[in-house]
Structure formats: C-alpha cells, structure tokens
C-alpha positions in Angstrom: 103.6 91.3 89.6 104.5 91.7 93.5 103.6 95.3 94.9 105.5 96.2 97.9 103.6 97.7 101.0 103.9 101.0 102.6 104.4 100.9 106.4 103.9 104.0 108.3 105.2 104.5 111.8 104.2 107.2 114.1 104.3 107.8 117.9 105.3 110.5 120.5 108.8 111.6 120.9 110.5 109.3 123.1 108.4 106.2 122.3 111.3 104.7 120.4 109.9 104.6 116.9 113.3 105.9 115.4 115.2 103.0 117.0 112.6 100.3 115.8 112.8 101.6 112.2 116.8 101.3 112.3 116.2 97.7 113.6 113.7 96.9 110.8 115.9 98.1 108.1 119.0 96.1 109.5 119.9 93.5 106.9 116.6 94.0 105.2 116.8 93.7 101.3 113.0 94.1 101.0 112.4 97.2 103.0 113.7 100.5 102.3 113.3 103.9 104.1 111.3 106.7 102.6 113.5 109.8 102.2 111.8 113.1 102.6 112.2 116.3 100.3 112.9 119.4 102.0 113.7 123.2 101.3 116.2 123.6 104.1 120.0 123.7 103.6 121.9 120.5 104.1 123.7 120.3 107.6 127.3 119.2 107.9 127.6 115.7 106.9 124.2 115.4 105.4 124.2 114.0 101.9 121.5 114.7 99.3 119.4 111.6 98.2 120.4 109.8 101.6 119.5 112.1 104.4 116.9 114.2 102.4 116.2 115.1 98.8 117.4 118.9 99.1 115.5 121.2 96.6 114.7 124.9 96.3 111.5 126.4 97.5 110.3 126.9 93.9 111.0 123.4 93.1 109.0 122.2 96.2 106.1 124.5 95.4 105.9 123.2 91.8 105.7 119.6 93.2 102.7 120.6 95.4 100.9 122.1 92.3 101.4 118.9 90.4 100.2 116.8 93.5 103.6 115.4 93.8 103.5 114.7 97.7 101.7 111.9 99.7 102.0 114.5 102.5 103.9 117.7 103.2 104.1 120.5 105.9 105.8 123.7 106.2 107.9 124.2 109.5 108.8 127.9 110.0 110.4 128.8 106.6 111.0 125.6 105.3 108.9 122.6 103.6 109.1 118.9 104.2 107.3 116.3 102.3 107.1 112.6 101.3 107.4 112.6 97.3 104.5 110.4 95.8 106.4 109.2 92.7 109.6 107.9 94.4 107.3 105.9 97.0 105.1 104.6 94.1 108.0 103.5 92.0 109.7 101.8 94.9 106.4 99.7 95.8 106.2 98.9 92.2 109.7 97.5 92.2 108.4 95.0 94.8 110.1 96.5 97.7 108.3 97.8 101.0 108.7 101.3 102.0 109.1 102.4 105.7 108.1 105.9 106.7 108.5 107.4 110.1 106.2 110.3 110.4 104.1 112.4 112.9 100.3 111.8 113.2 99.4 114.9 111.1 101.5 113.5 108.2 100.1 110.1 108.6 96.6 111.4 108.3 97.4 112.9 105.1 98.9 109.8 103.9 95.8 108.0 104.9 93.9 109.9 102.4 96.4 109.9 99.7 97.3 106.2 99.9 94.7 104.3 101.9 96.5 100.8 101.3 99.2 101.8 103.6 99.7 100.1 106.9 99.6 102.3 109.9 101.5 101.3 113.1 101.6 103.5 116.2 104.4 103.1 118.7 103.4 103.6 122.3 105.5 104.1 125.4 104.7 101.8 128.3 103.3 104.8 130.4 103.7 108.5 130.6 106.0 108.1 133.5 108.4 105.9 131.5 108.2 108.7 128.6 109.0 111.3 131.1 112.1 109.3 132.1 113.2 108.7 128.6 112.9 112.2 127.7 114.7 113.3 130.8 117.6 110.9 130.1 118.1 112.5 126.9 119.3 115.7 128.8 118.2 118.1 125.9 114.9 119.3 127.3 114.4 121.9 130.1 111.3 121.8 132.5 109.0 123.7 130.3 109.8 121.9 127.1 109.5 118.7 128.9 106.0 119.5 129.8 105.2 120.6 126.2 106.6 117.2 125.0 104.3 115.4 127.2 101.2 117.4 126.5 102.1 116.9 122.7 102.5 113.1 123.4 99.0 112.9 124.9 97.5 114.8 121.8 99.3 112.3 119.5 98.3 109.2 121.4 94.6 110.1 121.0 95.2 109.3 117.1 96.0 105.7 117.9 92.3 104.7 117.1 93.0 105.7 113.5 95.9 103.2 113.1 95.8 99.7 112.0 98.1 98.5 114.8 99.5 99.7 118.1 102.7 98.4 119.6 103.9 99.2 123.2 107.7 99.5 123.2 108.5 98.4 126.7 111.4 96.1 125.7 112.8 97.0 122.3 113.4 93.7 121.2 110.0 92.5 121.9 108.6 95.6 120.2 110.7 95.1 117.0 109.7 91.5 116.9 105.9 92.5 117.1 106.4 95.1 114.4 108.2 92.3 112.1 105.3 90.1 112.9 102.9 92.7 111.5 104.9 93.1 108.4 104.9 89.5 107.7 101.2 89.1 108.6 100.3 91.8 106.0 102.2 90.0 103.2 100.3 86.8 103.9 96.9 88.4 103.5 95.0 86.8 100.5 94.5 90.3 98.8 98.3 90.8 98.8 98.9 88.6 95.9 95.5 87.0 95.0 96.2 87.1 91.1 99.7 85.6 91.3 98.3 82.7 93.6 95.5 82.0 91.1 97.7 82.1 88.2 100.2 79.9 89.8 97.8 77.2 90.1 96.3 77.7 86.7 99.8 77.3 85.2 100.1 74.0 87.0 96.9 72.6 85.2 99.0 69.8 83.5 99.2 68.3 86.8 95.6 67.5 86.7 95.0 64.0 85.5 93.1 63.6 82.4 90.6 60.7 82.0 
C-alpha cells in the first residue's frame, strides 16, 4: 500500500516559507497541510479543524502523557503541537503531509519521525531579509534586530536538513521544492514492495518453453 511522505519546511521569518507552502497546496489532491493543536482560544474567523484543533489545557496535557505529539511547545500560557495520530493516519491514506514549523519543532520531529523530509527555506541574503521584514511595516527597530539575530541562529540549523532552497524568485523556489517532492517519490525505497509485486503479478508474460 502506498504511504504518503511527511515534508517539513522551516526557515527564518521573512524567508517566504508560508507563501511557498500555499503554492505547494494549490490544486494539490495528494498533499495536505498539517493542522496544529492548541490550547489558545480561537480568534475571530478561525474555525476548529481548519485553522487549528482547539482543545483545553487538560486535553493537551493528556495527549502529552500519551505521547500523542510529533512535537509540541509552550508559548507563554498556551500549548501548540503537531498531533501524531492525525499525521500518521493521513500518511497511511496515501496523502503527503506538509508541515511548516520552526527549527526547534523540526528537530523534535526528526527524532519522532526520522523518515520525514526536511527542507530549509533560505533568503537570498541578510540584506534582502531585512528589506522584506521592513516592507511588512510591522516591526520597530529593536524588533527588527531581534528578528535578524533569530534568523542567523535558525540558519545554523540548515546542515541538519535534507535540502536547502534559496527563495530569491518565488516561482523558482516553488518549482525547486516541487522537484524535491517528485524526487522523493521516485526513490526506490519509496515503494519497493509494490514495484516487485507488480512484476511478479505479470509473470504470465514470461514465455514458457
């Protein structure tokens, strides 16, 4: 039976990983976005099961005890995590799962699910990263410097990833990530049993003396 693949995308804020994820999911019947679980309250317009799986703190902590997350973290007073069983069930159904997450979460997933494919999205340069963050108009000078320092710290993790894609031109970066996805599905280990069985089932095509 075909098993989907888990693709993990990380990168510093401003690298464009969110936009790349949206492009990958467009018109895709084979890939779905992993939906995180959280204990925070829904914001206006957010829908349970679409934006997040909203649960109580008690429910979340029970999942922690039962080893129910591929990764999780506590941010201030709220928990955020990637539900393990939901991901596994989706992969078993034959669909790929796309997960956009920070480097700390990605390293947790690397331990919990080492078969995942890890892709790091890089900005063309720190100068371009500063320009992109500045254009958002949401950061003051001190926050900007913090973002850039955080970016350098995150970039040091790139050697722990399977692939690195520089997002200079979005259309090119998206095509490169799609190429990675296609290549991963062409690996012999991906469906070796199915390949062998297909040829065995065709044994009648072998001429008998």
